PyMOL commands that place a pseudoatom at each C-alpha (Angstrom):
pseudoatom trace, name=CA, resn=UNK, resi=1, chain=A, elem=C, hetatm=0, pos=[11.833, 37.561, 5.880]
pseudoatom trace, name=CA, resn=UNK, resi=2, chain=A, elem=C, hetatm=0, pos=[9.984, 40.558, 4.528]
pseudoatom trace, name=CA, resn=UNK, resi=3, chain=A, elem=C, hetatm=0, pos=[8.173, 43.229, 6.519]
pseudoatom trace, name=CA, resn=UNK, resi=4, chain=A, elem=C, hetatm=0, pos=[4.766, 41.585, 5.981]
pseudoatom trace, name=CA, resn=UNK, resi=5, chain=A, elem=C, hetatm=0, pos=[6.080, 38.280, 7.324]
pseudoatom trace, name=CA, resn=UNK, resi=6, chain=A, elem=C, hetatm=0, pos=[7.607, 40.012, 10.354]
pseudoatom trace, name=CA, resn=UNK, resi=7, chain=A, elem=C, hetatm=0, pos=[4.343, 41.782, 11.189]
pseudoatom trace, name=CA, resn=UNK, resi=8, chain=A, elem=C, hetatm=0, pos=[2.458, 38.513, 10.684]
pseudoatom trace, name=CA, resn=UNK, resi=9, chain=A, elem=C, hetatm=0, pos=[4.770, 36.691, 13.123]
pseudoatom trace, name=CA, resn=UNK, resi=10, chain=A, elem=C, hetatm=0, pos=[4.506, 39.398, 15.789]
pseudoatom trace, name=CA, resn=UNK, resi=11, chain=A, elem=C, hetatm=0, pos=[0.712, 39.496, 15.412]
pseudoatom trace, name=CA, resn=UNK, resi=12, chain=A, elem=C, hetatm=0, pos=[0.576, 35.708, 15.702]
pseudoatom trace, name=CA, resn=UNK, resi=13, chain=A, elem=C, hetatm=0, pos=[2.658, 35.869, 18.869]
pseudoatom trace, name=CA, resn=UNK, resi=14, chain=A, elem=C, hetatm=0, pos=[0.451, 38.385, 20.686]
pseudoatom trace, name=CA, resn=UNK, resi=15, chain=A, elem=C, hetatm=0, pos=[-2.899, 37.215, 19.270]
pseudoatom trace, name=CA, resn=UNK, resi=16, chain=A, elem=C, hetatm=0, pos=[-3.668, 34.949, 22.268]
pseudoatom trace, name=CA, resn=UNK, resi=17, chain=A, elem=C, hetatm=0, pos=[-3.138, 37.924, 24.581]
pseudoatom trace, name=CA, resn=UNK, resi=18, chain=A, elem=C, hetatm=0, pos=[-5.369, 40.152, 22.462]
pseudoatom trace, name=CA, resn=UNK, resi=19, chain=A, elem=C, hetatm=0, pos=[-8.171, 37.585, 22.503]
pseudoatom trace, name=CA, resn=UNK, resi=20, chain=A, elem=C, hetatm=0, pos=[-7.974, 36.078, 25.991]
pseudoatom trace, name=CA, resn=UNK, resi=21, chain=A, elem=C, hetatm=0, pos=[-7.307, 39.377, 27.806]
pseudoatom trace, name=CA, resn=UNK, resi=22, chain=A, elem=C, hetatm=0, pos=[-10.604, 41.067, 26.886]
pseudoatom trace, name=CA, resn=UNK, resi=23, chain=A, elem=C, hetatm=0, pos=[-12.503, 37.794, 27.338]
pseudoatom trace, name=CA, resn=UNK, resi=24, chain=A, elem=C, hetatm=0, pos=[-11.076, 37.373, 30.836]
pseudoatom trace, name=CA, resn=UNK, resi=25, chain=A, elem=C, hetatm=0, pos=[-11.956, 40.983, 31.653]
pseudoatom trace, name=CA, resn=UNK, resi=26, chain=A, elem=C, hetatm=0, pos=[-15.523, 40.492, 30.440]
pseudoatom trace, name=CA, resn=UNK, resi=27, chain=A, elem=C, hetatm=0, pos=[-15.891, 37.304, 32.473]
pseudoatom trace, name=CA, resn=UNK, resi=28, chain=A, elem=C, hetatm=0, pos=[-14.447, 39.033, 35.530]
pseudoatom trace, name=CA, resn=UNK, resi=29, chain=A, elem=C, hetatm=0, pos=[-16.890, 41.944, 35.163]
pseudoatom trace, name=CA, resn=UNK, resi=30, chain=A, elem=C, hetatm=0, pos=[-19.757, 39.471, 34.772]
pseudoatom trace, name=CA, resn=UNK, resi=31, chain=A, elem=C, hetatm=0, pos=[-18.883, 37.309, 37.788]
pseudoatom trace, name=CA, resn=UNK, resi=32, chain=A, elem=C, hetatm=0, pos=[-18.153, 40.233, 40.134]
pseudoatom trace, name=CA, resn=UNK, resi=33, chain=A, elem=C, hetatm=0, pos=[-20.555, 42.730, 38.582]
pseudoatom trace, name=CA, resn=UNK, resi=34, chain=A, elem=C, hetatm=0, pos=[-21.494, 44.537, 41.779]
pseudoatom trace, name=CA, resn=UNK, resi=35, chain=A, elem=C, hetatm=0, pos=[-17.962, 44.740, 43.167]
pseudoatom trace, name=CA, resn=UNK, resi=36, chain=A, elem=C, hetatm=0, pos=[-16.492, 45.924, 39.854]
pseudoatom trace, name=CA, resn=UNK, resi=37, chain=A, elem=C, hetatm=0, pos=[-19.271, 48.330, 38.910]
pseudoatom trace, name=CA, resn=UNK, resi=38, chain=A, elem=C, hetatm=0, pos=[-16.946, 51.333, 39.227]
pseudoatom trace, name=CA, resn=UNK, resi=39, chain=A, elem=C, hetatm=0, pos=[-14.047, 49.724, 37.307]
pseudoatom trace, name=CA, resn=UNK, resi=40, chain=A, elem=C, hetatm=0, pos=[-14.127, 50.164, 33.531]
pseudoatom trace, name=CA, resn=UNK, resi=41, chain=A, elem=C, hetatm=0, pos=[-13.989, 47.071, 31.340]
pseudoatom trace, name=CA, resn=UNK, resi=42, chain=A, elem=C, hetatm=0, pos=[-11.373, 48.701, 29.099]
pseudoatom trace, name=CA, resn=UNK, resi=43, chain=A, elem=C, hetatm=0, pos=[-9.039, 49.140, 32.050]
pseudoatom trace, name=CA, resn=UNK, resi=44, chain=A, elem=C, hetatm=0, pos=[-9.341, 45.491, 33.034]
pseudoatom trace, name=CA, resn=UNK, resi=45, chain=A, elem=C, hetatm=0, pos=[-8.936, 44.327, 29.429]
pseudoatom trace, name=CA, resn=UNK, resi=46, chain=A, elem=C, hetatm=0, pos=[-5.863, 46.509, 28.912]
pseudoatom trace, name=CA, resn=UNK, resi=47, chain=A, elem=C, hetatm=0, pos=[-4.190, 45.192, 32.071]
pseudoatom trace, name=CA, resn=UNK, resi=48, chain=A, elem=C, hetatm=0, pos=[-4.965, 41.573, 31.221]
pseudoatom trace, name=CA, resn=UNK, resi=49, chain=A, elem=C, hetatm=0, pos=[-3.886, 41.823, 27.574]
pseudoatom trace, name=CA, resn=UNK, resi=50, chain=A, elem=C, hetatm=0, pos=[-0.680, 43.733, 28.380]
pseudoatom trace, name=CA, resn=UNK, resi=51, chain=A, elem=C, hetatm=0, pos=[0.411, 41.274, 31.057]
pseudoatom trace, name=CA, resn=UNK, resi=52, chain=A, elem=C, hetatm=0, pos=[-0.452, 38.328, 28.825]
pseudoatom trace, name=CA, resn=UNK, resi=53, chain=A, elem=C, hetatm=0, pos=[1.602, 39.781, 25.955]
pseudoatom trace, name=CA, resn=UNK, resi=54, chain=A, elem=C, hetatm=0, pos=[4.586, 40.310, 28.268]
pseudoatom trace, name=CA, resn=UNK, resi=55, chain=A, elem=C, hetatm=0, pos=[4.350, 36.709, 29.469]
pseudoatom trace, name=CA, resn=UNK, resi=56, chain=A, elem=C, hetatm=0, pos=[4.138, 35.412, 25.892]
pseudoatom trace, name=CA, resn=UNK, resi=57, chain=A, elem=C, hetatm=0, pos=[7.277, 37.300, 24.907]
pseudoatom trace, name=CA, resn=UNK, resi=58, chain=A, elem=C, hetatm=0, pos=[9.043, 36.103, 28.074]
pseudoatom trace, name=CA, resn=UNK, resi=59, chain=A, elem=C, hetatm=0, pos=[8.003, 32.535, 27.260]
pseudoatom trace, name=CA, resn=UNK, resi=60, chain=A, elem=C, hetatm=0, pos=[9.471, 32.913, 23.789]
pseudoatom trace, name=CA, resn=UNK, resi=61, chain=A, elem=C, hetatm=0, pos=[12.753, 34.092, 25.295]
pseudoatom trace, name=CA, resn=UNK, resi=62, chain=A, elem=C, hetatm=0, pos=[12.882, 31.385, 27.987]
pseudoatom trace, name=CA, resn=UNK, resi=63, chain=A, elem=C, hetatm=0, pos=[11.783, 28.396, 25.895]
pseudoatom trace, name=CA, resn=UNK, resi=64, chain=A, elem=C, hetatm=0, pos=[13.117, 29.565, 22.545]
pseudoatom trace, name=CA, resn=UNK, resi=65, chain=A, elem=C, hetatm=0, pos=[9.811, 28.933, 20.801]
pseudoatom trace, name=CA, resn=UNK, resi=66, chain=A, elem=C, hetatm=0, pos=[6.220, 30.058, 20.907]
pseudoatom trace, name=CA, resn=UNK, resi=67, chain=A, elem=C, hetatm=0, pos=[3.320, 27.950, 22.095]
pseudoatom trace, name=CA, resn=UNK, resi=68, chain=A, elem=C, hetatm=0, pos=[4.767, 26.162, 25.112]
pseudoatom trace, name=CA, resn=UNK, resi=69, chain=A, elem=C, hetatm=0, pos=[2.009, 24.991, 27.435]
pseudoatom trace, name=CA, resn=UNK, resi=70, chain=A, elem=C, hetatm=0, pos=[3.943, 26.271, 30.449]
pseudoatom trace, name=CA, resn=UNK, resi=71, chain=A, elem=C, hetatm=0, pos=[3.838, 29.756, 28.920]
pseudoatom trace, name=CA, resn=UNK, resi=72, chain=A, elem=C, hetatm=0, pos=[0.071, 29.580, 28.553]
pseudoatom trace, name=CA, resn=UNK, resi=73, chain=A, elem=C, hetatm=0, pos=[-0.297, 28.398, 32.152]
pseudoatom trace, name=CA, resn=UNK, resi=74, chain=A, elem=C, hetatm=0, pos=[1.827, 31.275, 33.429]
pseudoatom trace, name=CA, resn=UNK, resi=75, chain=A, elem=C, hetatm=0, pos=[-0.163, 33.628, 31.170]
pseudoatom trace, name=CA, resn=UNK, resi=76, chain=A, elem=C, hetatm=0, pos=[-3.440, 32.617, 32.838]
pseudoatom trace, name=CA, resn=UNK, resi=77, chain=A, elem=C, hetatm=0, pos=[-2.017, 33.069, 36.348]
pseudoatom trace, name=CA, resn=UNK, resi=78, chain=A, elem=C, hetatm=0, pos=[-0.466, 36.426, 35.420]
pseudoatom trace, name=CA, resn=UNK, resi=79, chain=A, elem=C, hetatm=0, pos=[-3.755, 37.640, 33.915]
pseudoatom trace, name=CA, resn=UNK, resi=80, chain=A, elem=C, hetatm=0, pos=[-5.616, 36.622, 37.066]
pseudoatom trace, name=CA, resn=UNK, resi=81, chain=A, elem=C, hetatm=0, pos=[-3.144, 38.597, 39.174]
pseudoatom trace, name=CA, resn=UNK, resi=82, chain=A, elem=C, hetatm=0, pos=[-3.388, 41.600, 36.843]
pseudoatom trace, name=CA, resn=UNK, resi=83, chain=A, elem=C, hetatm=0, pos=[-7.185, 41.508, 36.964]
pseudoatom trace, name=CA, resn=UNK, resi=84, chain=A, elem=C, hetatm=0, pos=[-7.075, 41.320, 40.748]
pseudoatom trace, name=CA, resn=UNK, resi=85, chain=A, elem=C, hetatm=0, pos=[-4.606, 44.238, 40.859]
pseudoatom trace, name=CA, resn=UNK, resi=86, chain=A, elem=C, hetatm=0, pos=[-6.695, 46.439, 38.558]
pseudoatom trace, name=CA, resn=UNK, resi=87, chain=A, elem=C, hetatm=0, pos=[-10.079, 45.413, 39.934]
pseudoatom trace, name=CA, resn=UNK, resi=88, chain=A, elem=C, hetatm=0, pos=[-9.674, 44.716, 43.631]
pseudoatom trace, name=CA, resn=UNK, resi=89, chain=A, elem=C, hetatm=0, pos=[-6.115, 45.463, 44.676]
pseudoatom trace, name=CA, resn=UNK, resi=90, chain=A, elem=C, hetatm=0, pos=[-3.951, 48.542, 45.145]
pseudoatom trace, name=CA, resn=UNK, resi=91, chain=A, elem=C, hetatm=0, pos=[-4.095, 49.389, 41.422]
pseudoatom trace, name=CA, resn=UNK, resi=92, chain=A, elem=C, hetatm=0, pos=[-7.845, 49.980, 41.511]
pseudoatom trace, name=CA, resn=UNK, resi=93, chain=A, elem=C, hetatm=0, pos=[-9.017, 53.445, 40.534]
pseudoatom trace, name=CA, resn=UNK, resi=94, chain=A, elem=C, hetatm=0, pos=[-12.006, 54.636, 42.482]
for i in range(1, 94): cmd.bond("trace and resi %d" % i, "trace and resi %d" % (i + 1))
show_as sticks, trace
zoom trace
């Protein structure tokens, strides 16, 4: 495998996190717009995408392959917890 193929595989692995993380942050800011007025969208998106990427890599290690539905389910729950932490919980910056 060449360097281009390696970069392509890594990008393909984390692409769901890079897409769903910011979308989840935007939806969270929209639903709880008054409560999250002081929390920046970038902060929420970074937390959600980072946690989702970690879960995707962990799913690859645990299941031995990418794309397991259990991994995606855990990714959604982990992103929800990360968004709560960054937006409402102890990790919130005021």
